[in-house]
N, C-alpha and C positions, 0 to 999 in steps of 0.2 A: 504494500500500500504506500502511496506517495505521501511524503511528509507535507504538512500544510504550513506554508510560510506566511507570516503576516505581510499584508500589503503595505508598501511604503507610500509616503505622501508624494514622492517624486515619480517621474516617469521611469519605466524600466522596459528593456527589451525593444520590441517593435514600436511601442508607443513613443519611446524616447527618440528613436531614429526618425519616425514620422514627424514629430514635433520639431526636430532640428532641421529636417528637409523643408518643412513649411516655413519656418523662420528664415532659412537661407533664401528661399525663393522670394519671400516678401522683401527682405533686406536688399537682395539684388535688384528687384524692381524699383524700389525707392532710390537706391544708389544710382541706377541707370538714369532715372528721371532727373536726379540732381546733377549728374555729370552732363547730361544733354542740355539742361537749362544753363549751366555754367559755360558750356562751349558756345551756345548761342549768344549769351551776354558778352562773352569775351572776344567774339569774332571781329568786331570793328577795330579793336586795338591789338589783336594778336599778331605776332610776327608771321611772315610769309610761310615759314616752316610748319607752323601749327595750323595754317589754313589749308594745307595739303590734305586731300581726301584720305591718303594712307595714314597720315599721322592722326587725323580725326578718328578714323576707325580703330586704330590701336588704343587711343585714349578711351574711346567708348567701351572697349572690351576690358582693358587692363585696370583702369581706375576703379570701376565698381567692384571688381574681384579683390583688389588691394584694400578697398574700404571695408569689404566683408571680413577679411582677415583681421583688420584693425578693430572692427566692432566686436568680433568674437573674443579677441584678446582683451579688450576693455571690459567686456561682460565677465570673463573669467577672472580678471583682476579684481573687479568690483565684488563679485560673489566671494572670492577668497578673503577679501578684507572685511566683508560684512558677516561672514560665517566662519571666522577663524576658530579652529578647534585645537589649539596648542598653547604653548607658553606665550607665543607672540599674538597679541590681540589685534594687530593690524594698525593700531594708532600710536605705535612707538613705545607704549608702556608694556611692561612684562608683568605676568601674574606672579604672585608670591610663590616661592617653592613650597611644596607640601611638607608638613611637619610630621607626617605619619611615619613612625620609625618601627612599626610592627614587623616589617619584613626585612629589616636591616640585619646584617650578621653581627653577632656579639663579639 
């Protein structure tokens, strides 16, 4: 008989993968729209090299992907700081060491 595991509050397995994929698609869409708007606004003052179609296409592809990696890195950093589970609480202060000496050798 299979053991019954308690369900955690976070996603696990396929649910987690699906949530990450949906978040990545939404973020890529938003990043693409932001990059397109920035390129259109920057076009009148952009140097000739950036007005080239090949350069524009490379920027439209690479910049949203780079932004996605940066967003996931910032998300991971923020979660690490907010849910610190060690001696470092994330705000520069350290927790006091434990005074429990019951397991220490005599």
